[in-house]
Predicted model as a PDB file, atoms N, CA, C, CB and O in Angstrom, pLDDT in the B-factor column:
MODEL        1                                                                  
ATOM      1  N   MET A   1     -10.832  31.806  -5.601  1.00 83.00           N  
ATOM      2  CA  MET A   1     -10.141  30.946  -6.171  1.00 83.00           C  
ATOM      3  C   MET A   1      -8.374  30.837  -5.604  1.00 83.00           C  
ATOM      4  CB  MET A   1     -10.383  31.332  -7.644  1.00 83.00           C  
ATOM      5  O   MET A   1      -7.853  31.780  -5.009  1.00 83.00           O  
ATOM      6  N   GLU A   2      -7.550  29.410  -5.945  1.00 85.00           N  
ATOM      7  CA  GLU A   2      -6.515  29.301  -5.441  1.00 85.00           C  
ATOM      8  C   GLU A   2      -5.771  29.455  -6.210  1.00 85.00           C  
ATOM      9  CB  GLU A   2      -6.333  28.473  -4.878  1.00 85.00           C  
ATOM     10  O   GLU A   2      -5.917  29.236  -7.413  1.00 85.00           O  
ATOM     11  N   PRO A   3      -4.294  30.094  -5.360  1.00 85.00           N  
ATOM     12  CA  PRO A   3      -3.460  30.591  -6.483  1.00 85.00           C  
ATOM     13  C   PRO A   3      -2.073  29.239  -7.303  1.00 85.00           C  
ATOM     14  CB  PRO A   3      -2.614  32.113  -5.620  1.00 85.00           C  
ATOM     15  O   PRO A   3      -1.625  28.359  -6.569  1.00 85.00           O  
ATOM     16  N   ASP A   4      -1.803  29.297  -8.184  1.00 86.00           N  
ATOM     17  CA  ASP A   4      -1.067  28.639  -8.966  1.00 86.00           C  
ATOM     18  C   ASP A   4      -0.102  27.660  -7.814  1.00 86.00           C  
ATOM     19  CB  ASP A   4      -0.282  29.728  -9.985  1.00 86.00           C  
ATOM     20  O   ASP A   4       0.243  28.323  -6.836  1.00 86.00           O  
ATOM     21  N   THR A   5       0.348  26.259  -7.803  1.00 82.00           N  
ATOM     22  CA  THR A   5       0.787  25.955  -6.983  1.00 82.00           C  
ATOM     23  C   THR A   5       2.394  25.910  -7.493  1.00 82.00           C  
ATOM     24  CB  THR A   5       0.055  24.907  -6.515  1.00 82.00           C  
ATOM     25  O   THR A   5       2.814  26.050  -8.642  1.00 82.00           O  
ATOM     26  N   LYS A   6       3.140  25.672  -6.267  1.00 84.00           N  
ATOM     27  CA  LYS A   6       4.501  26.062  -6.328  1.00 84.00           C  
ATOM     28  C   LYS A   6       5.082  24.956  -7.360  1.00 84.00           C  
ATOM     29  CB  LYS A   6       5.234  26.084  -4.794  1.00 84.00           C  
ATOM     30  O   LYS A   6       5.849  25.375  -8.226  1.00 84.00           O  
ATOM     31  N   ASN A   7       4.919  24.222  -7.344  1.00 86.00           N  
ATOM     32  CA  ASN A   7       5.400  23.360  -8.986  1.00 86.00           C  
ATOM     33  C   ASN A   7       4.723  23.458 -10.286  1.00 86.00           C  
ATOM     34  CB  ASN A   7       5.292  21.805  -8.904  1.00 86.00           C  
ATOM     35  O   ASN A   7       4.845  22.628 -11.187  1.00 86.00           O  
ATOM     36  N   GLY A   8       3.876  24.702 -10.342  1.00 84.00           N  
ATOM     37  CA  GLY A   8       3.582  25.618 -11.839  1.00 84.00           C  
ATOM     38  C   GLY A   8       2.214  24.911 -12.128  1.00 84.00           C  
ATOM     39  O   GLY A   8       1.588  25.139 -13.163  1.00 84.00           O  
ATOM     40  N   LYS A   9       1.745  23.972 -11.085  1.00 86.00           N  
ATOM     41  CA  LYS A   9       0.208  23.787 -11.739  1.00 86.00           C  
ATOM     42  C   LYS A   9      -0.686  24.993 -11.241  1.00 86.00           C  
ATOM     43  CB  LYS A   9      -0.587  22.244 -11.203  1.00 86.00           C  
ATOM     44  O   LYS A   9      -0.438  25.812 -10.356  1.00 86.00           O  
ATOM     45  N   ALA A  10      -2.016  24.848 -12.218  1.00 88.00           N  
ATOM     46  CA  ALA A  10      -2.700  25.887 -12.398  1.00 88.00           C  
ATOM     47  C   ALA A  10      -3.452  25.874 -11.049  1.00 88.00           C  
ATOM     48  CB  ALA A  10      -3.498  25.866 -13.689  1.00 88.00           C  
ATOM     49  O   ALA A  10      -3.731  24.789 -10.538  1.00 88.00           O  
ATOM     50  N   GLY A  11      -3.732  26.837 -10.554  1.00 86.00           N  
ATOM     51  CA  GLY A  11      -5.008  26.805  -9.146  1.00 86.00           C  
ATOM     52  C   GLY A  11      -6.138  26.587  -9.792  1.00 86.00           C  
ATOM     53  O   GLY A  11      -6.297  26.577 -11.013  1.00 86.00           O  
ATOM     54  N   ARG A  12      -7.503  26.284  -8.349  1.00 87.00           N  
ATOM     55  CA  ARG A  12      -8.538  26.341  -9.112  1.00 87.00           C  
ATOM     56  C   ARG A  12      -9.521  27.488  -9.110  1.00 87.00           C  
ATOM     57  CB  ARG A  12      -9.105  25.315  -8.886  1.00 87.00           C  
ATOM     58  O   ARG A  12      -8.998  28.592  -8.958  1.00 87.00           O  
ATOM     59  N   LEU A  13     -10.525  27.468  -9.215  1.00 85.00           N  
ATOM     60  CA  LEU A  13     -11.367  28.347  -9.539  1.00 85.00           C  
ATOM     61  C   LEU A  13     -12.913  27.801  -9.358  1.00 85.00           C  
ATOM     62  CB  LEU A  13     -11.000  28.761 -10.881  1.00 85.00           C  
ATOM     63  O   LEU A  13     -13.645  27.252 -10.181  1.00 85.00           O  
ATOM     64  N   TYR A  14     -13.145  28.156  -7.967  1.00 83.00           N  
ATOM     65  CA  TYR A  14     -14.341  27.693  -7.282  1.00 83.00           C  
ATOM     66  C   TYR A  14     -15.796  28.643  -7.648  1.00 83.00           C  
ATOM     67  CB  TYR A  14     -13.954  27.753  -5.640  1.00 83.00           C  
ATOM     68  O   TYR A  14     -15.796  29.826  -7.310  1.00 83.00           O  
ATOM     69  N   LEU A  15     -16.983  28.070  -8.333  1.00 77.00           N  
ATOM     70  CA  LEU A  15     -18.166  28.931  -8.600  1.00 77.00           C  
ATOM     71  C   LEU A  15     -19.228  28.559  -7.541  1.00 77.00           C  
ATOM     72  CB  LEU A  15     -18.737  28.726 -10.116  1.00 77.00           C  
ATOM     73  O   LEU A  15     -19.379  27.428  -7.078  1.00 77.00           O  
ATOM     74  N   ASN A  16     -20.027  29.783  -7.181  1.00 71.00           N  
ATOM     75  CA  ASN A  16     -21.174  29.009  -6.447  1.00 71.00           C  
ATOM     76  C   ASN A  16     -22.484  29.718  -7.174  1.00 71.00           C  
ATOM     77  CB  ASN A  16     -21.142  29.233  -4.572  1.00 71.00           C  
ATOM     78  O   ASN A  16     -22.536  30.936  -7.343  1.00 71.00           O  
ATOM     79  N   GLU A  17     -23.534  28.813  -7.582  1.00 65.00           N  
ATOM     80  CA  GLU A  17     -24.401  29.563  -8.229  1.00 65.00           C  
ATOM     81  C   GLU A  17     -24.104  30.627  -9.510  1.00 65.00           C  
ATOM     82  CB  GLU A  17     -24.896  30.172  -7.237  1.00 65.00           C  
ATOM     83  O   GLU A  17     -24.080  31.852  -9.388  1.00 65.00           O  
ATOM     84  N   ILE A  18     -23.929  30.032 -10.509  1.00 65.00           N  
ATOM     85  CA  ILE A  18     -23.540  31.439 -11.809  1.00 65.00           C  
ATOM     86  C   ILE A  18     -24.909  32.016 -12.199  1.00 65.00           C  
ATOM     87  CB  ILE A  18     -22.696  30.802 -13.590  1.00 65.00           C  
ATOM     88  O   ILE A  18     -25.044  32.676 -13.229  1.00 65.00           O  
ATOM     89  N   ASN A  19     -26.065  31.719 -11.238  1.00 65.00           N  
ATOM     90  CA  ASN A  19     -27.288  32.446 -11.483  1.00 65.00           C  
ATOM     91  C   ASN A  19     -27.304  33.821 -11.393  1.00 65.00           C  
ATOM     92  CB  ASN A  19     -28.210  32.049 -10.697  1.00 65.00           C  
ATOM     93  O   ASN A  19     -26.751  34.342 -10.424  1.00 65.00           O  
ATOM     94  N   THR A  20     -27.852  34.517 -12.252  1.00 62.00           N  
ATOM     95  CA  THR A  20     -27.833  36.153 -12.461  1.00 62.00           C  
ATOM     96  C   THR A  20     -28.223  36.628 -11.445  1.00 62.00           C  
ATOM     97  CB  THR A  20     -28.637  36.789 -13.507  1.00 62.00           C  
ATOM     98  O   THR A  20     -27.697  37.571 -10.854  1.00 62.00           O  
ATOM     99  N   LEU A  21     -29.295  35.967 -11.086  1.00 65.00           N  
ATOM    100  CA  LEU A  21     -30.638  35.909  -9.947  1.00 65.00           C  
ATOM    101  C   LEU A  21     -30.394  34.621  -8.744  1.00 65.00           C  
ATOM    102  CB  LEU A  21     -32.347  35.467 -10.967  1.00 65.00           C  
ATOM    103  O   LEU A  21     -30.497  33.444  -9.089  1.00 65.00           O  
ATOM    104  N   PRO A  22     -30.131  34.930  -7.612  1.00 62.00           N  
ATOM    105  CA  PRO A  22     -30.026  33.319  -7.048  1.00 62.00           C  
ATOM    106  C   PRO A  22     -31.389  33.088  -6.539  1.00 62.00           C  
ATOM    107  CB  PRO A  22     -28.828  33.007  -5.710  1.00 62.00           C  
ATOM    108  O   PRO A  22     -32.259  33.953  -6.444  1.00 62.00           O  
ATOM    109  N   GLY A  23     -31.497  31.865  -6.224  1.00 70.00           N  
ATOM    110  CA  GLY A  23     -32.623  30.748  -6.715  1.00 70.00           C  
ATOM    111  C   GLY A  23     -33.082  31.108  -4.630  1.00 70.00           C  
ATOM    112  O   GLY A  23     -32.327  31.643  -3.818  1.00 70.00           O  
ATOM    113  N   PHE A  24     -33.970  30.775  -4.470  1.00 77.00           N  
ATOM    114  CA  PHE A  24     -34.571  30.891  -3.548  1.00 77.00           C  
ATOM    115  C   PHE A  24     -35.819  29.643  -2.733  1.00 77.00           C  
ATOM    116  CB  PHE A  24     -34.964  32.016  -3.987  1.00 77.00           C  
ATOM    117  O   PHE A  24     -36.754  29.691  -1.934  1.00 77.00           O  
ATOM    118  N   THR A  25     -34.878  28.326  -3.779  1.00 76.00           N  
ATOM    119  CA  THR A  25     -35.718  27.673  -2.830  1.00 76.00           C  
ATOM    120  C   THR A  25     -34.744  26.797  -1.632  1.00 76.00           C  
ATOM    121  CB  THR A  25     -36.750  26.650  -3.738  1.00 76.00           C  
ATOM    122  O   THR A  25     -33.658  27.003  -1.088  1.00 76.00           O  
ATOM    123  N   SER A  26     -35.700  25.816  -1.575  1.00 68.00           N  
ATOM    124  CA  SER A  26     -34.755  24.935   0.228  1.00 68.00           C  
ATOM    125  C   SER A  26     -33.374  24.062  -0.390  1.00 68.00           C  
ATOM    126  CB  SER A  26     -36.201  23.115   1.358  1.00 68.00           C  
ATOM    127  O   SER A  26     -32.465  23.507   0.227  1.00 68.00           O  
ATOM    128  N   ILE A  27     -33.555  24.154  -1.453  1.00 77.00           N  
ATOM    129  CA  ILE A  27     -32.108  24.080  -2.050  1.00 77.00           C  
ATOM    130  C   ILE A  27     -30.876  24.718  -2.379  1.00 77.00           C  
ATOM    131  CB  ILE A  27     -32.188  23.843  -2.801  1.00 77.00           C  
ATOM    132  O   ILE A  27     -29.746  24.231  -2.391  1.00 77.00           O  
ATOM    133  N   SER A  28     -31.280  25.965  -2.667  1.00 84.00           N  
ATOM    134  CA  SER A  28     -30.689  27.045  -2.995  1.00 84.00           C  
ATOM    135  C   SER A  28     -29.301  27.255  -1.872  1.00 84.00           C  
ATOM    136  CB  SER A  28     -31.850  28.197  -2.986  1.00 84.00           C  
ATOM    137  O   SER A  28     -29.411  27.261  -0.646  1.00 84.00           O  
ATOM    138  N   MET A  29     -28.079  27.411  -2.602  1.00 84.00           N  
ATOM    139  CA  MET A  29     -26.953  27.841  -2.013  1.00 84.00           C  
ATOM    140  C   MET A  29     -27.497  29.522  -1.549  1.00 84.00           C  
ATOM    141  CB  MET A  29     -25.558  27.668  -3.169  1.00 84.00           C  
ATOM    142  O   MET A  29     -27.437  29.818  -0.355  1.00 84.00           O  
ATOM    143  N   TYR A  30     -27.833  30.195  -2.208  1.00 83.00           N  
ATOM    144  CA  TYR A  30     -27.745  31.657  -1.509  1.00 83.00           C  
ATOM    145  C   TYR A  30     -28.528  31.495  -0.466  1.00 83.00           C  
ATOM    146  CB  TYR A  30     -28.226  32.947  -2.334  1.00 83.00           C  
ATOM    147  O   TYR A  30     -27.592  31.085   0.221  1.00 83.00           O  
ATOM    148  N   PRO A  31     -29.430  31.455   0.271  1.00 86.00           N  
ATOM    149  CA  PRO A  31     -30.124  31.242   1.580  1.00 86.00           C  
ATOM    150  C   PRO A  31     -29.460  30.625   2.178  1.00 86.00           C  
ATOM    151  CB  PRO A  31     -31.273  30.707   1.667  1.00 86.00           C  
ATOM    152  O   PRO A  31     -28.952  31.285   3.084  1.00 86.00           O  
ATOM    153  N   LYS A  32     -29.014  29.120   2.152  1.00 88.00           N  
ATOM    154  CA  LYS A  32     -28.272  28.701   3.058  1.00 88.00           C  
ATOM    155  C   LYS A  32     -26.944  29.213   3.370  1.00 88.00           C  
ATOM    156  CB  LYS A  32     -28.223  27.619   2.859  1.00 88.00           C  
ATOM    157  O   LYS A  32     -26.550  29.290   4.534  1.00 88.00           O  
ATOM    158  N   LEU A  33     -26.251  29.559   2.383  1.00 88.00           N  
ATOM    159  CA  LEU A  33     -25.209  30.815   2.725  1.00 88.00           C  
ATOM    160  C   LEU A  33     -25.005  31.524   3.959  1.00 88.00           C  
ATOM    161  CB  LEU A  33     -25.488  31.853   1.972  1.00 88.00           C  
ATOM    162  O   LEU A  33     -24.127  31.410   4.814  1.00 88.00           O  
ATOM    163  N   TRP A  34     -26.492  32.650   3.822  1.00 90.00           N  
ATOM    164  CA  TRP A  34     -26.751  33.330   4.621  1.00 90.00           C  
ATOM    165  C   TRP A  34     -27.013  32.256   6.125  1.00 90.00           C  
ATOM    166  CB  TRP A  34     -27.853  34.192   3.996  1.00 90.00           C  
ATOM    167  O   TRP A  34     -26.631  32.398   7.286  1.00 90.00           O  
ATOM    168  N   ALA A  35     -27.582  31.510   5.655  1.00 92.00           N  
ATOM    169  CA  ALA A  35     -28.006  30.921   7.283  1.00 92.00           C  
ATOM    170  C   ALA A  35     -26.969  30.282   7.982  1.00 92.00           C  
ATOM    171  CB  ALA A  35     -29.172  29.775   7.315  1.00 92.00           C  
ATOM    172  O   ALA A  35     -26.990  30.146   9.206  1.00 92.00           O  
ATOM    173  N   ALA A  36     -25.816  29.778   7.058  1.00 93.00           N  
ATOM    174  CA  ALA A  36     -24.319  29.163   8.237  1.00 93.00           C  
ATOM    175  C   ALA A  36     -24.001  30.542   8.562  1.00 93.00           C  
ATOM    176  CB  ALA A  36     -22.576  28.134   7.414  1.00 93.00           C  
ATOM    177  O   ALA A  36     -23.065  30.509   9.361  1.00 93.00           O  
ATOM    178  N   SER A  37     -24.351  31.759   8.310  1.00 94.00           N  
ATOM    179  CA  SER A  37     -23.516  32.965   9.081  1.00 94.00           C  
ATOM    180  C   SER A  37     -24.668  33.557  10.043  1.00 94.00           C  
ATOM    181  CB  SER A  37     -22.828  34.315   7.899  1.00 94.00           C  
ATOM    182  O   SER A  37     -24.482  34.696  10.473  1.00 94.00           O  
ATOM    183  N   GLY A  38     -25.652  32.985  10.353  1.00 95.00           N  
ATOM    184  CA  GLY A  38     -26.848  33.553  11.075  1.00 95.00           C  
ATOM    185  C   GLY A  38     -27.796  34.174  11.039  1.00 95.00           C  
ATOM    186  O   GLY A  38     -28.441  34.633  11.982  1.00 95.00           O  
ATOM    187  N   VAL A  39     -28.061  34.288   9.445  1.00 93.00           N  
ATOM    188  CA  VAL A  39     -29.245  35.093   8.962  1.00 93.00           C  
ATOM    189  C   VAL A  39     -30.426  33.793   8.675  1.00 93.00           C  
ATOM    190  CB  VAL A  39     -28.779  36.118   7.392  1.00 93.00           C  
ATOM    191  O   VAL A  39     -30.188  32.698   8.166  1.00 93.00           O  
ATOM    192  N   GLU A  40     -31.261  34.121   8.994  1.00 90.00           N  
ATOM    193  CA  GLU A  40     -32.473  32.898   8.435  1.00 90.00           C  
ATOM    194  C   GLU A  40     -33.191  33.447   7.583  1.00 90.00           C  
ATOM    195  CB  GLU A  40     -33.560  32.274   9.479  1.00 90.00           C  
ATOM    196  O   GLU A  40     -33.290  34.662   7.409  1.00 90.00           O  
ATOM    197  N   TYR A  41     -33.924  32.313   6.797  1.00 87.00           N  
ATOM    198  CA  TYR A  41     -34.509  32.989   5.398  1.00 87.00           C  
ATOM    199  C   TYR A  41     -35.777  34.444   5.551  1.00 87.00           C  
ATOM    200  CB  TYR A  41     -35.401  31.500   4.516  1.00 87.00           C  
ATOM    201  O   TYR A  41     -36.124  35.360   4.805  1.00 87.00           O  
ATOM    202  N   THR A  42     -36.099  34.046   6.755  1.00 89.00           N  
ATOM    203  CA  THR A  42     -37.200  34.923   6.676  1.00 89.00           C  
ATOM    204  C   THR A  42     -36.538  36.456   6.869  1.00 89.00           C  
ATOM    205  CB  THR A  42     -38.352  34.499   7.848  1.00 89.00           C  
ATOM    206  O   THR A  42     -37.037  37.483   6.408  1.00 89.00           O  
ATOM    207  N   GLU A  43     -35.365  36.378   7.615  1.00 93.00           N  
ATOM    208  CA  GLU A  43     -34.750  37.390   8.337  1.00 93.00           C  
ATOM    209  C   GLU A  43     -34.076  38.240   6.609  1.00 93.00           C  
ATOM    210  CB  GLU A  43     -33.389  36.601   9.774  1.00 93.00           C  
ATOM    211  O   GLU A  43     -34.013  39.417   6.254  1.00 93.00           O  
ATOM    212  N   LEU A  44     -33.702  36.978   5.957  1.00 89.00           N  
ATOM    213  CA  LEU A  44     -32.890  37.486   4.735  1.00 89.00           C  
ATOM    214  C   LEU A  44     -34.225  38.555   3.699  1.00 89.00           C  
ATOM    215  CB  LEU A  44     -32.162  35.754   3.700  1.00 89.00           C  
ATOM    216  O   LEU A  44     -34.069  39.710   3.304  1.00 89.00           O  
ATOM    217  N   ILE A  45     -35.190  37.846   3.546  1.00 88.00           N  
ATOM    218  CA  ILE A  45     -36.037  38.188   2.749  1.00 88.00           C  
ATOM    219  C   ILE A  45     -36.394  39.750   3.142  1.00 88.00           C  
ATOM    220  CB  ILE A  45     -37.128  37.178   2.783  1.00 88.00           C  
ATOM    221  O   ILE A  45     -36.280  40.722   2.396  1.00 88.00           O  
ATOM    222  N   ASP A  46     -36.992  39.733   4.905  1.00 93.00           N  
ATOM    223  CA  ASP A  46     -37.441  40.950   5.377  1.00 93.00           C  
ATOM    224  C   ASP A  46     -36.168  42.275   4.540  1.00 93.00           C  
ATOM    225  CB  ASP A  46     -37.426  40.793   7.347  1.00 93.00           C  
ATOM    226  O   ASP A  46     -36.482  43.312   3.956  1.00 93.00           O  
ATOM    227  N   ARG A  47     -34.779  41.725   4.783  1.00 93.00           N  
ATOM    228  CA  ARG A  47     -33.608  42.694   4.688  1.00 93.00           C  
ATOM    229  C   ARG A  47     -33.842  43.156   3.160  1.00 93.00           C  
ATOM    230  CB  ARG A  47     -31.980  41.940   5.014  1.00 93.00           C  
ATOM    231  O   ARG A  47     -34.162  44.324   2.940  1.00 93.00           O  
ATOM    232  N   LEU A  48     -33.655  42.089   1.940  1.00 90.00           N  
ATOM    233  CA  LEU A  48     -33.612  42.058   0.905  1.00 90.00           C  
ATOM    234  C   LEU A  48     -34.663  42.974   0.421  1.00 90.00           C  
ATOM    235  CB  LEU A  48     -33.580  40.898   0.574  1.00 90.00           C  
ATOM    236  O   LEU A  48     -34.494  43.409  -0.718  1.00 90.00           O  
ATOM    237  N   ILE A  49     -35.800  43.382   1.114  1.00 93.00           N  
ATOM    238  CA  ILE A  49     -37.314  44.220   0.888  1.00 93.00           C  
ATOM    239  C   ILE A  49     -36.618  45.415   1.341  1.00 93.00           C  
ATOM    240  CB  ILE A  49     -38.928  43.741   1.909  1.00 93.00           C  
ATOM    241  O   ILE A  49     -36.397  46.310   0.525  1.00 93.00           O  
ATOM    242  N   GLN A  50     -36.351  45.498   2.217  1.00 96.00           N  
ATOM    243  CA  GLN A  50     -35.730  46.566   2.988  1.00 96.00           C  
ATOM    244  C   GLN A  50     -34.663  47.228   2.425  1.00 96.00           C  
ATOM    245  CB  GLN A  50     -35.306  46.132   4.155  1.00 96.00           C  
ATOM    246  O   GLN A  50     -34.430  48.358   2.855  1.00 96.00           O  
ATOM    247  N   LEU A  51     -33.946  46.765   1.537  1.00 95.00           N  
ATOM    248  CA  LEU A  51     -33.200  47.278   0.865  1.00 95.00           C  
ATOM    249  C   LEU A  51     -33.446  47.621  -0.320  1.00 95.00           C  
ATOM    250  CB  LEU A  51     -32.424  46.772   0.900  1.00 95.00           C  
ATOM    251  O   LEU A  51     -32.682  48.450  -0.817  1.00 95.00           O  
ATOM    252  N   ALA A  52     -34.338  47.210  -0.965  1.00 94.00           N  
ATOM    253  CA  ALA A  52     -34.878  47.637  -2.385  1.00 94.00           C  
ATOM    254  C   ALA A  52     -35.629  48.625  -1.767  1.00 94.00           C  
ATOM    255  CB  ALA A  52     -35.749  46.530  -3.403  1.00 94.00           C  
ATOM    256  O   ALA A  52     -35.427  49.506  -2.602  1.00 94.00           O  
ATOM    257  N   ILE A  53     -36.344  49.150  -0.938  1.00 96.00           N  
ATOM    258  CA  ILE A  53     -36.979  50.213  -0.187  1.00 96.00           C  
ATOM    259  C   ILE A  53     -36.016  51.091  -0.136  1.00 96.00           C  
ATOM    260  CB  ILE A  53     -37.509  49.901   1.133  1.00 96.00           C  
ATOM    261  O   ILE A  53     -36.498  52.161  -0.508  1.00 96.00           O  
ATOM    262  N   GLU A  54     -35.057  51.198   0.091  1.00 96.00           N  
ATOM    263  CA  GLU A  54     -34.463  52.145   0.688  1.00 96.00           C  
ATOM    264  C   GLU A  54     -33.690  52.144  -0.533  1.00 96.00           C  
ATOM    265  CB  GLU A  54     -33.870  51.992   2.115  1.00 96.00           C  
ATOM    266  O   GLU A  54     -33.594  53.365  -0.659  1.00 96.00           O  
ATOM    267  N   ARG A  55     -33.206  51.775  -1.305  1.00 94.00           N  
ATOM    268  CA  ARG A  55     -32.752  51.891  -2.839  1.00 94.00           C  
ATOM    269  C   ARG A  55     -33.504  52.743  -3.617  1.00 94.00           C  
ATOM    270  CB  ARG A  55     -32.795  50.618  -3.565  1.00 94.00           C  
ATOM    271  O   ARG A  55     -32.976  53.692  -4.197  1.00 94.00           O  
ATOM    272  N   ARG A  56     -34.919  52.456  -3.707  1.00 94.00           N  
ATOM    273  CA  ARG A  56     -36.082  53.116  -4.360  1.00 94.00           C  
ATOM    274  C   ARG A  56     -36.411  54.572  -3.576  1.00 94.00           C  
ATOM    275  CB  ARG A  56     -37.419  52.047  -4.294  1.00 94.00           C  
ATOM    276  O   ARG A  56     -36.618  55.622  -4.184  1.00 94.00           O  
ATOM    277  N   GLU A  57     -36.417  54.474  -2.535  1.00 94.00           N  
ATOM    278  CA  GLU A  57     -36.656  55.949  -1.682  1.00 94.00           C  
ATOM    279  C   GLU A  57     -35.202  56.711  -2.308  1.00 94.00           C  
ATOM    280  CB  GLU A  57     -36.660  55.738   0.496  1.00 94.00           C  
ATOM    281  O   GLU A  57     -35.382  57.860  -2.711  1.00 94.00           O  
ATOM    282  N   GLU A  58     -33.687  56.122  -2.424  1.00 93.00           N  
ATOM    283  CA  GLU A  58     -32.725  56.986  -3.188  1.00 93.00           C  
ATOM    284  C   GLU A  58     -32.765  57.425  -4.273  1.00 93.00           C  
ATOM    285  CB  GLU A  58     -31.807  56.615  -3.301  1.00 93.00           C  
ATOM    286  O   GLU A  58     -32.340  58.471  -4.762  1.00 93.00           O  
ATOM    287  N   LYS A  59     -33.344  56.515  -4.697  1.00 90.00           N  
ATOM    288  CA  LYS A  59     -33.809  56.993  -6.462  1.00 90.00           C  
ATOM    289  C   LYS A  59     -34.714  58.351  -6.369  1.00 90.00           C  
ATOM    290  CB  LYS A  59     -35.006  55.575  -7.399  1.00 90.00           C  
ATOM    291  O   LYS A  59     -34.462  59.428  -6.910  1.00 90.00           O  
ATOM    292  N   ASP A  60     -35.631  58.082  -5.691  1.00 90.00           N  
ATOM    293  CA  ASP A  60     -36.802  58.783  -6.144  1.00 90.00           C  
ATOM    294  C   ASP A  60     -35.563  60.079  -5.282  1.00 90.00           C  
ATOM    295  CB  ASP A  60     -38.831  58.218  -5.475  1.00 90.00           C  
ATOM    296  O   ASP A  60     -34.903  60.614  -6.173  1.00 90.00           O  
ATOM    297  N   ARG A  61     -35.244  60.520  -4.130  1.00 90.00           N  
ATOM    298  CA  ARG A  61     -35.030  61.553  -3.993  1.00 90.00           C  
ATOM    299  C   ARG A  61     -33.377  62.557  -4.880  1.00 90.00           C  
ATOM    300  CB  ARG A  61     -35.188  61.353  -2.566  1.00 90.00           C  
ATOM    301  O   ARG A  61     -32.902  63.672  -4.665  1.00 90.00           O  
ATOM    302  N   THR A  62     -33.020  61.523  -5.780  1.00 88.00           N  
ATOM    303  CA  THR A  62     -31.957  61.772  -6.859  1.00 88.00           C  
ATOM    304  C   THR A  62     -32.561  63.066  -7.930  1.00 88.00           C  
ATOM    305  CB  THR A  62     -31.685  60.172  -7.782  1.00 88.00           C  
ATOM    306  O   THR A  62     -33.522  62.844  -8.665  1.00 88.00           O  
ATOM    307  N   GLN A  63     -32.132  63.898  -7.913  1.00 81.00           N  
ATOM    308  CA  GLN A  63     -32.603  64.507  -9.017  1.00 81.00           C  
ATOM    309  C   GLN A  63     -31.171  64.859  -9.651  1.00 81.00           C  
ATOM    310  CB  GLN A  63     -33.647  65.758  -8.696  1.00 81.00           C  
ATOM    311  O   GLN A  63     -30.074  64.977  -9.106  1.00 81.00           O  
ATOM    312  N   TYR A  64     -31.642  65.011 -11.264  1.00 78.00           N  
ATOM    313  CA  TYR A  64     -30.472  65.170 -12.541  1.00 78.00           C  
ATOM    314  C   TYR A  64     -30.834  66.594 -12.934  1.00 78.00           C  
ATOM    315  CB  TYR A  64     -30.634  63.951 -14.059  1.00 78.00           C  
ATOM    316  O   TYR A  64     -31.885  67.120 -12.567  1.00 78.00           O  
ATOM    317  N   SER A  65     -30.133  67.062 -13.520  1.00 79.00           N  
ATOM    318  CA  SER A  65     -30.161  68.077 -14.661  1.00 79.00           C  
ATOM    319  C   SER A  65     -29.608  68.011 -15.632  1.00 79.00           C  
ATOM    320  CB  SER A  65     -29.859  69.072 -14.458  1.00 79.00           C  
ATOM    321  O   SER A  65     -28.548  67.398 -15.754  1.00 79.00           O  
ATOM    322  N   ARG A  66     -30.210  68.646 -16.583  1.00 74.00           N  
ATOM    323  CA  ARG A  66     -29.183  68.493 -18.164  1.00 74.00           C  
ATOM    324  C   ARG A  66     -28.041  69.685 -18.567  1.00 74.00           C  
ATOM    325  CB  ARG A  66     -30.352  68.573 -19.660  1.00 74.00           C  
ATOM    326  O   ARG A  66     -27.376  69.580 -19.597  1.00 74.00           O  
TER     327      ARG A  66                                                      
ENDMDL                                                                          
END                                                                             
């Protein structure tokens, strides 16, 4: 988001893929953004899977009482 300009003109708002679930095609911005930061597609997929497994394990360990 850009701030308002000094002459009172409203700043601009930039959006990147407004999808609730980012795409994973060759033209999707989500994997391209990660690739630009040095995380290749396969590494990204591996990491997302690992995070999902960790999240599930944490959920399974959590006990709730009423």
